[in-house]
Legacy VTK file of the C-alpha trace (Angstrom):
# vtk DataFile Version 3.0
C-alpha trace
ASCII
DATASET POLYDATA
POINTS 157 float
131.757 69.226 156.067
135.250 68.183 157.006
138.170 68.251 154.537
140.341 65.178 154.134
141.576 65.569 150.496
137.814 65.870 149.628
134.584 66.908 151.536
133.214 64.570 153.987
130.242 64.809 156.422
131.593 66.259 159.687
131.526 63.886 162.659
131.753 66.751 165.239
130.589 69.823 163.229
127.192 71.495 163.367
124.561 70.407 160.813
120.921 71.366 160.664
118.086 72.099 158.273
114.837 74.093 158.288
111.850 74.485 156.027
112.555 76.860 153.254
109.596 79.079 154.206
111.028 79.529 157.736
114.643 80.188 156.640
115.617 83.776 156.833
119.135 85.314 156.282
119.883 85.684 160.023
119.088 82.063 160.781
121.029 80.821 157.716
123.994 83.104 158.634
124.010 82.019 162.270
123.884 78.268 161.454
126.252 78.277 158.447
128.801 80.272 160.427
128.484 77.720 163.238
128.916 74.819 160.648
132.074 76.427 159.316
133.554 77.162 162.693
133.009 73.521 163.885
134.309 71.727 160.752
137.829 70.518 160.503
140.554 70.424 157.789
142.400 67.241 158.422
145.175 68.042 156.056
146.205 70.944 158.340
145.470 69.091 161.574
147.356 65.908 160.665
150.137 67.881 158.865
150.343 65.180 156.237
149.308 65.005 152.550
148.297 62.532 151.204
146.485 61.754 154.348
147.228 58.465 156.027
144.937 55.763 154.704
144.282 54.247 158.125
143.320 57.637 159.684
141.067 58.305 156.652
139.268 54.993 156.916
138.743 55.612 160.693
137.011 58.948 159.927
134.970 57.387 157.174
133.633 54.886 159.684
132.527 57.709 161.964
131.313 60.011 159.190
128.961 57.748 157.166
126.473 57.061 160.103
126.278 60.782 160.776
125.676 61.516 157.135
123.015 58.846 156.917
121.321 60.098 159.990
121.084 63.648 158.726
119.610 62.643 155.409
117.297 60.225 156.954
115.900 63.082 159.141
115.506 65.163 156.040
113.727 62.231 154.266
111.358 61.644 157.180
110.578 65.310 157.810
109.656 66.112 154.197
108.188 62.809 153.008
110.782 61.709 150.533
110.800 58.041 149.589
114.424 57.614 150.586
117.614 59.512 151.474
118.756 59.579 147.827
115.629 61.348 146.754
116.124 63.825 149.629
119.547 64.741 148.151
118.413 65.007 144.673
115.820 67.449 145.734
118.385 69.790 147.501
120.690 72.558 146.400
124.117 72.723 147.708
126.625 75.634 148.074
130.360 74.907 148.445
132.030 76.887 151.002
135.822 77.495 151.127
137.547 79.311 153.907
141.318 79.624 154.423
140.725 80.641 158.016
144.536 80.934 158.798
144.881 83.316 155.888
141.778 85.383 155.458
138.460 86.330 156.927
136.760 85.875 153.504
134.476 82.878 152.781
134.016 81.863 149.155
130.539 80.523 148.432
130.219 78.607 145.152
126.835 77.542 143.721
126.598 74.040 142.447
124.521 72.085 139.977
122.878 68.665 140.642
124.523 65.519 139.503
122.203 62.660 140.439
122.477 62.298 144.150
125.521 64.546 144.280
126.531 68.146 143.315
129.390 69.494 141.256
130.992 72.816 140.813
130.630 74.740 137.597
133.483 74.841 135.079
135.719 77.929 135.528
134.347 79.495 132.347
130.837 79.137 133.718
131.399 80.671 137.216
130.071 84.219 136.288
127.412 85.005 138.820
127.907 81.709 140.756
130.709 82.659 143.135
130.160 84.977 146.145
132.416 86.300 149.031
131.585 87.390 152.527
133.681 87.966 155.644
133.325 85.521 158.552
132.885 88.684 160.685
129.806 89.880 158.840
126.515 89.981 160.744
124.435 86.793 160.704
121.918 88.635 158.377
124.587 89.772 155.972
126.361 86.332 156.056
123.058 84.593 155.339
122.140 86.956 152.594
125.262 86.155 150.593
124.603 82.376 151.199
121.086 82.851 149.790
122.487 84.529 146.807
124.689 81.487 146.184
121.715 79.132 146.778
119.622 81.183 144.276
122.400 80.674 141.687
122.392 76.837 142.116
120.968 74.410 139.538
119.672 71.537 141.498
118.359 68.381 139.871
114.750 69.391 140.310
115.193 72.770 138.471
LINES 1 158
157 0 1 2 3 4 5 6 7 8 9 10 11 12 13 14 15 16 17 18 19 20 21 22 23 24 25 26 27 28 29 30 31 32 33 34 35 36 37 38 39 40 41 42 43 44 45 46 47 48 49 50 51 52 53 54 55 56 57 58 59 60 61 62 63 64 65 66 67 68 69 70 71 72 73 74 75 76 77 78 79 80 81 82 83 84 85 86 87 88 89 90 91 92 93 94 95 96 97 98 99 100 101 102 103 104 105 106 107 108 109 110 111 112 113 114 115 116 117 118 119 120 121 122 123 124 125 126 127 128 129 130 131 132 133 134 135 136 137 138 139 140 141 142 143 144 145 146 147 148 149 150 151 152 153 154 155 156
């Protein structure tokens, strides 16, 4: 996900998926780290906030087709009736990394909200926020991400 005053599907970053039964901490750590390292924070890159409307609209035009392609592939691979159903049957972990300031990644479990996900209220965060260093091994990185995934409350739960 790229950051432009909100989270948007990255047009240049890494995104992938795997069957739950085949996912192991090492694979998750390797691919999640790659996704974080290839995502952009446009607030930092453009050095403007609020972000220029024209630039944001340009990025939206690039982002939406990539987003739809990803969810269509998930839909087709797992037999969902459409991309929206694929989203409602997924769990999502929010990742926050201030890479210029720290090596620590903050993973926050989400709860399902229709075809989207939301964070928990601050008073409900107990046991739903996890931290790991970007320098941790793939296996350790993935293990912490799995803890966050296990704490999610997706729509299907």
